[in-house]
Biotite code that builds the C-alpha atoms (Angstrom):
import biotite.structure as struc

atoms = struc.array([
    struc.Atom([0.000, 0.000, 0.000], chain_id="A", res_id=1, res_name="MET", atom_name="CA", element="C"),
    struc.Atom([1.252, 3.491, -0.840], chain_id="A", res_id=2, res_name="ASP", atom_name="CA", element="C"),
    struc.Atom([2.675, 5.180, 2.269], chain_id="A", res_id=3, res_name="LYS", atom_name="CA", element="C"),
    struc.Atom([1.728, 8.651, 0.979], chain_id="A", res_id=4, res_name="THR", atom_name="CA", element="C"),
    struc.Atom([-1.909, 7.643, 0.607], chain_id="A", res_id=5, res_name="MET", atom_name="CA", element="C"),
    struc.Atom([-1.928, 6.211, 4.145], chain_id="A", res_id=6, res_name="ASP", atom_name="CA", element="C"),
    struc.Atom([-0.614, 9.509, 5.497], chain_id="A", res_id=7, res_name="LYS", atom_name="CA", element="C"),
    struc.Atom([-3.148, 11.511, 3.480], chain_id="A", res_id=8, res_name="GLU", atom_name="CA", element="C"),
    struc.Atom([-5.985, 9.398, 4.840], chain_id="A", res_id=9, res_name="GLN", atom_name="CA", element="C"),
    struc.Atom([-4.582, 9.700, 8.377], chain_id="A", res_id=10, res_name="ASP", atom_name="CA", element="C"),
    struc.Atom([-4.655, 13.505, 8.245], chain_id="A", res_id=11, res_name="THR", atom_name="CA", element="C"),
    struc.Atom([-8.359, 13.566, 7.414], chain_id="A", res_id=12, res_name="GLY", atom_name="CA", element="C"),
    struc.Atom([-7.611, 16.572, 5.228], chain_id="A", res_id=13, res_name="TYR", atom_name="CA", element="C"),
    struc.Atom([-9.585, 17.317, 2.114], chain_id="A", res_id=14, res_name="SER", atom_name="CA", element="C"),
    struc.Atom([-10.233, 20.689, 0.545], chain_id="A", res_id=15, res_name="ILE", atom_name="CA", element="C"),
    struc.Atom([-13.683, 21.604, -0.667], chain_id="A", res_id=16, res_name="ASN", atom_name="CA", element="C"),
    struc.Atom([-12.712, 22.599, -4.198], chain_id="A", res_id=17, res_name="ARG", atom_name="CA", element="C"),
    struc.Atom([-16.031, 24.298, -4.934], chain_id="A", res_id=18, res_name="ASP", atom_name="CA", element="C"),
    struc.Atom([-15.569, 26.623, -1.960], chain_id="A", res_id=19, res_name="GLU", atom_name="CA", element="C"),
    struc.Atom([-11.895, 27.085, -2.805], chain_id="A", res_id=20, res_name="TRP", atom_name="CA", element="C"),
    struc.Atom([-12.784, 28.178, -6.348], chain_id="A", res_id=21, res_name="ALA", atom_name="CA", element="C"),
    struc.Atom([-14.988, 30.973, -4.937], chain_id="A", res_id=22, res_name="LYS", atom_name="CA", element="C"),
    struc.Atom([-11.967, 32.626, -3.299], chain_id="A", res_id=23, res_name="ARG", atom_name="CA", element="C"),
    struc.Atom([-9.920, 35.256, -5.082], chain_id="A", res_id=24, res_name="SER", atom_name="CA", element="C"),
    struc.Atom([-6.532, 34.260, -6.452], chain_id="A", res_id=25, res_name="LEU", atom_name="CA", element="C"),
    struc.Atom([-4.926, 36.474, -3.795], chain_id="A", res_id=26, res_name="PHE", atom_name="CA", element="C"),
    struc.Atom([-6.799, 34.588, -1.069], chain_id="A", res_id=27, res_name="GLU", atom_name="CA", element="C"),
    struc.Atom([-5.870, 31.235, -2.549], chain_id="A", res_id=28, res_name="GLN", atom_name="CA", element="C"),
    struc.Atom([-2.184, 32.109, -2.828], chain_id="A", res_id=29, res_name="LEU", atom_name="CA", element="C"),
    struc.Atom([-2.171, 33.671, 0.635], chain_id="A", res_id=30, res_name="GLY", atom_name="CA", element="C"),
    struc.Atom([-3.576, 30.444, 2.079], chain_id="A", res_id=31, res_name="ASN", atom_name="CA", element="C"),
    struc.Atom([-1.096, 28.377, 0.103], chain_id="A", res_id=32, res_name="ILE", atom_name="CA", element="C"),
    struc.Atom([1.606, 30.588, 1.579], chain_id="A", res_id=33, res_name="GLY", atom_name="CA", element="C"),
    struc.Atom([0.441, 29.758, 5.087], chain_id="A", res_id=34, res_name="SER", atom_name="CA", element="C"),
    struc.Atom([0.890, 26.058, 4.396], chain_id="A", res_id=35, res_name="GLU", atom_name="CA", element="C"),
    struc.Atom([4.211, 26.659, 2.652], chain_id="A", res_id=36, res_name="VAL", atom_name="CA", element="C"),
    struc.Atom([5.465, 28.570, 5.694], chain_id="A", res_id=37, res_name="GLY", atom_name="CA", element="C"),
    struc.Atom([4.129, 25.951, 8.091], chain_id="A", res_id=38, res_name="ARG", atom_name="CA", element="C"),
    struc.Atom([5.795, 23.153, 6.121], chain_id="A", res_id=39, res_name="THR", atom_name="CA", element="C"),
    struc.Atom([9.179, 24.867, 5.982], chain_id="A", res_id=40, res_name="LEU", atom_name="CA", element="C"),
    struc.Atom([9.045, 25.871, 9.647], chain_id="A", res_id=41, res_name="LYS", atom_name="CA", element="C"),
    struc.Atom([8.275, 22.315, 10.742], chain_id="A", res_id=42, res_name="MET", atom_name="CA", element="C"),
    struc.Atom([11.106, 20.935, 8.605], chain_id="A", res_id=43, res_name="LYS", atom_name="CA", element="C"),
    struc.Atom([13.562, 23.474, 10.061], chain_id="A", res_id=44, res_name="ARG", atom_name="CA", element="C"),
    struc.Atom([12.527, 22.360, 13.550], chain_id="A", res_id=45, res_name="ARG", atom_name="CA", element="C"),
    struc.Atom([13.027, 18.704, 12.658], chain_id="A", res_id=46, res_name="GLY", atom_name="CA", element="C"),
    struc.Atom([9.345, 17.910, 13.056], chain_id="A", res_id=47, res_name="ARG", atom_name="CA", element="C"),
    struc.Atom([7.034, 15.847, 10.843], chain_id="A", res_id=48, res_name="ASP", atom_name="CA", element="C"),
    struc.Atom([6.108, 18.229, 8.039], chain_id="A", res_id=49, res_name="PHE", atom_name="CA", element="C"),
    struc.Atom([4.289, 15.731, 5.833], chain_id="A", res_id=50, res_name="GLU", atom_name="CA", element="C"),
    struc.Atom([0.711, 16.686, 6.872], chain_id="A", res_id=51, res_name="PRO", atom_name="CA", element="C"),
    struc.Atom([1.410, 20.373, 6.129], chain_id="A", res_id=52, res_name="ALA", atom_name="CA", element="C"),
    struc.Atom([3.092, 19.387, 2.857], chain_id="A", res_id=53, res_name="LEU", atom_name="CA", element="C"),
    struc.Atom([0.023, 17.367, 1.828], chain_id="A", res_id=54, res_name="ILE", atom_name="CA", element="C"),
    struc.Atom([-2.229, 20.359, 2.535], chain_id="A", res_id=55, res_name="ARG", atom_name="CA", element="C"),
    struc.Atom([0.062, 22.736, 0.624], chain_id="A", res_id=56, res_name="ALA", atom_name="CA", element="C"),
    struc.Atom([0.228, 20.469, -2.414], chain_id="A", res_id=57, res_name="LEU", atom_name="CA", element="C"),
    struc.Atom([-3.538, 19.977, -2.386], chain_id="A", res_id=58, res_name="ASP", atom_name="CA", element="C"),
    struc.Atom([-4.064, 23.752, -2.318], chain_id="A", res_id=59, res_name="LEU", atom_name="CA", element="C"),
    struc.Atom([-1.584, 24.238, -5.171], chain_id="A", res_id=60, res_name="PHE", atom_name="CA", element="C"),
    struc.Atom([-3.409, 21.583, -7.199], chain_id="A", res_id=61, res_name="ASP", atom_name="CA", element="C"),
    struc.Atom([-6.855, 23.035, -6.480], chain_id="A", res_id=62, res_name="ALA", atom_name="CA", element="C"),
    struc.Atom([-5.679, 26.479, -7.583], chain_id="A", res_id=63, res_name="THR", atom_name="CA", element="C"),
    struc.Atom([-4.057, 25.194, -10.783], chain_id="A", res_id=64, res_name="VAL", atom_name="CA", element="C"),
    struc.Atom([-7.145, 23.149, -11.625], chain_id="A", res_id=65, res_name="THR", atom_name="CA", element="C"),
    struc.Atom([-9.251, 26.293, -11.414], chain_id="A", res_id=66, res_name="GLY", atom_name="CA", element="C"),
    struc.Atom([-6.858, 28.344, -13.550], chain_id="A", res_id=67, res_name="LEU", atom_name="CA", element="C"),
    struc.Atom([-5.821, 25.878, -16.217], chain_id="A", res_id=68, res_name="ILE", atom_name="CA", element="C"),
    struc.Atom([-8.689, 26.551, -18.622], chain_id="A", res_id=69, res_name="THR", atom_name="CA", element="C"),
    struc.Atom([-9.416, 30.192, -17.825], chain_id="A", res_id=70, res_name="THR", atom_name="CA", element="C"),
    struc.Atom([-5.955, 31.665, -17.145], chain_id="A", res_id=71, res_name="HIS", atom_name="CA", element="C"),
    struc.Atom([-3.258, 29.224, -18.291], chain_id="A", res_id=72, res_name="PRO", atom_name="CA", element="C"),
    struc.Atom([-0.487, 31.831, -17.878], chain_id="A", res_id=73, res_name="HIS", atom_name="CA", element="C"),
    struc.Atom([-1.440, 32.191, -14.207], chain_id="A", res_id=74, res_name="ARG", atom_name="CA", element="C"),
    struc.Atom([-1.596, 28.434, -13.800], chain_id="A", res_id=75, res_name="ALA", atom_name="CA", element="C"),
    struc.Atom([1.958, 28.300, -15.130], chain_id="A", res_id=76, res_name="LYS", atom_name="CA", element="C"),
    struc.Atom([3.093, 30.853, -12.525], chain_id="A", res_id=77, res_name="GLU", atom_name="CA", element="C"),
    struc.Atom([1.438, 28.880, -9.717], chain_id="A", res_id=78, res_name="VAL", atom_name="CA", element="C"),
    struc.Atom([3.146, 25.705, -10.935], chain_id="A", res_id=79, res_name="LEU", atom_name="CA", element="C"),
    struc.Atom([6.476, 27.552, -10.956], chain_id="A", res_id=80, res_name="ARG", atom_name="CA", element="C"),
    struc.Atom([5.843, 28.714, -7.376], chain_id="A", res_id=81, res_name="ALA", atom_name="CA", element="C"),
    struc.Atom([5.088, 25.109, -6.424], chain_id="A", res_id=82, res_name="LYS", atom_name="CA", element="C"),
    struc.Atom([8.399, 24.046, -7.981], chain_id="A", res_id=83, res_name="GLU", atom_name="CA", element="C"),
    struc.Atom([10.253, 26.770, -6.025], chain_id="A", res_id=84, res_name="CYS", atom_name="CA", element="C"),
    struc.Atom([8.555, 25.649, -2.812], chain_id="A", res_id=85, res_name="PHE", atom_name="CA", element="C"),
    struc.Atom([9.610, 22.038, -3.357], chain_id="A", res_id=86, res_name="LEU", atom_name="CA", element="C"),
    struc.Atom([13.151, 23.184, -4.135], chain_id="A", res_id=87, res_name="ASP", atom_name="CA", element="C"),
    struc.Atom([13.191, 25.193, -0.892], chain_id="A", res_id=88, res_name="ALA", atom_name="CA", element="C"),
    struc.Atom([11.919, 22.152, 0.978], chain_id="A", res_id=89, res_name="LEU", atom_name="CA", element="C"),
    struc.Atom([14.147, 19.449, -0.515], chain_id="A", res_id=90, res_name="TYR", atom_name="CA", element="C"),
    struc.Atom([17.106, 21.126, -2.236], chain_id="A", res_id=91, res_name="VAL", atom_name="CA", element="C"),
    struc.Atom([18.064, 24.464, -0.688], chain_id="A", res_id=92, res_name="LYS", atom_name="CA", element="C"),
    struc.Atom([16.236, 26.226, 2.128], chain_id="A", res_id=93, res_name="ASP", atom_name="CA", element="C"),
    struc.Atom([15.356, 29.542, 0.479], chain_id="A", res_id=94, res_name="ASP", atom_name="CA", element="C"),
    struc.Atom([13.136, 31.871, 2.543], chain_id="A", res_id=95, res_name="PRO", atom_name="CA", element="C"),
    struc.Atom([12.336, 34.031, -0.505], chain_id="A", res_id=96, res_name="SER", atom_name="CA", element="C"),
    struc.Atom([9.454, 31.667, -1.357], chain_id="A", res_id=97, res_name="ILE", atom_name="CA", element="C"),
    struc.Atom([7.782, 32.641, 1.922], chain_id="A", res_id=98, res_name="GLU", atom_name="CA", element="C"),
    struc.Atom([8.226, 36.331, 1.057], chain_id="A", res_id=99, res_name="THR", atom_name="CA", element="C"),
    struc.Atom([6.673, 35.699, -2.361], chain_id="A", res_id=100, res_name="TYR", atom_name="CA", element="C"),
    struc.Atom([3.526, 34.231, -0.807], chain_id="A", res_id=101, res_name="PHE", atom_name="CA", element="C"),
    struc.Atom([3.332, 36.848, 1.966], chain_id="A", res_id=102, res_name="MET", atom_name="CA", element="C"),
    struc.Atom([2.649, 39.481, -0.692], chain_id="A", res_id=103, res_name="GLN", atom_name="CA", element="C"),
    struc.Atom([-0.529, 37.642, -1.696], chain_id="A", res_id=104, res_name="PHE", atom_name="CA", element="C"),
    struc.Atom([-1.692, 37.343, 1.901], chain_id="A", res_id=105, res_name="ALA", atom_name="CA", element="C"),
    struc.Atom([-1.221, 41.093, 2.338], chain_id="A", res_id=106, res_name="ILE", atom_name="CA", element="C"),
    struc.Atom([-3.043, 41.837, -0.926], chain_id="A", res_id=107, res_name="ALA", atom_name="CA", element="C"),
    struc.Atom([-5.930, 39.547, 0.029], chain_id="A", res_id=108, res_name="ALA", atom_name="CA", element="C"),
    struc.Atom([-6.270, 41.237, 3.399], chain_id="A", res_id=109, res_name="ARG", atom_name="CA", element="C"),
    struc.Atom([-6.206, 44.701, 1.794], chain_id="A", res_id=110, res_name="MET", atom_name="CA", element="C"),
    struc.Atom([-8.861, 43.678, -0.758], chain_id="A", res_id=111, res_name="ASN", atom_name="CA", element="C"),
    struc.Atom([-11.138, 42.246, 1.932], chain_id="A", res_id=112, res_name="SER", atom_name="CA", element="C"),
    struc.Atom([-11.025, 45.497, 3.931], chain_id="A", res_id=113, res_name="HIS", atom_name="CA", element="C"),
    struc.Atom([-12.191, 47.667, 1.122], chain_id="A", res_id=114, res_name="GLY", atom_name="CA", element="C"),
])
């Protein structure tokens, strides 16, 4: 049995993609950034980061799925951000990916306050 699937089932995590699609791109990327930051922080502390990683990857995938037919150029950028995140996680710890996503969280907050 696939160990990754076992872990995914153990977390009980599943995103409601219909609700996710109703959020602005800024909100989606800001939320992805939260999971990216959580994942990297847990790895730096030597803790189990796999549940946060699963959530982050699911959010990336849900966002790309929503963009692929309507805004393929944006989907490409989100996929590039996903690649940079995975590089920061597995190749070279680069905090600039967290800064990239923080900008979306700030923009989402500004847009929600008028």
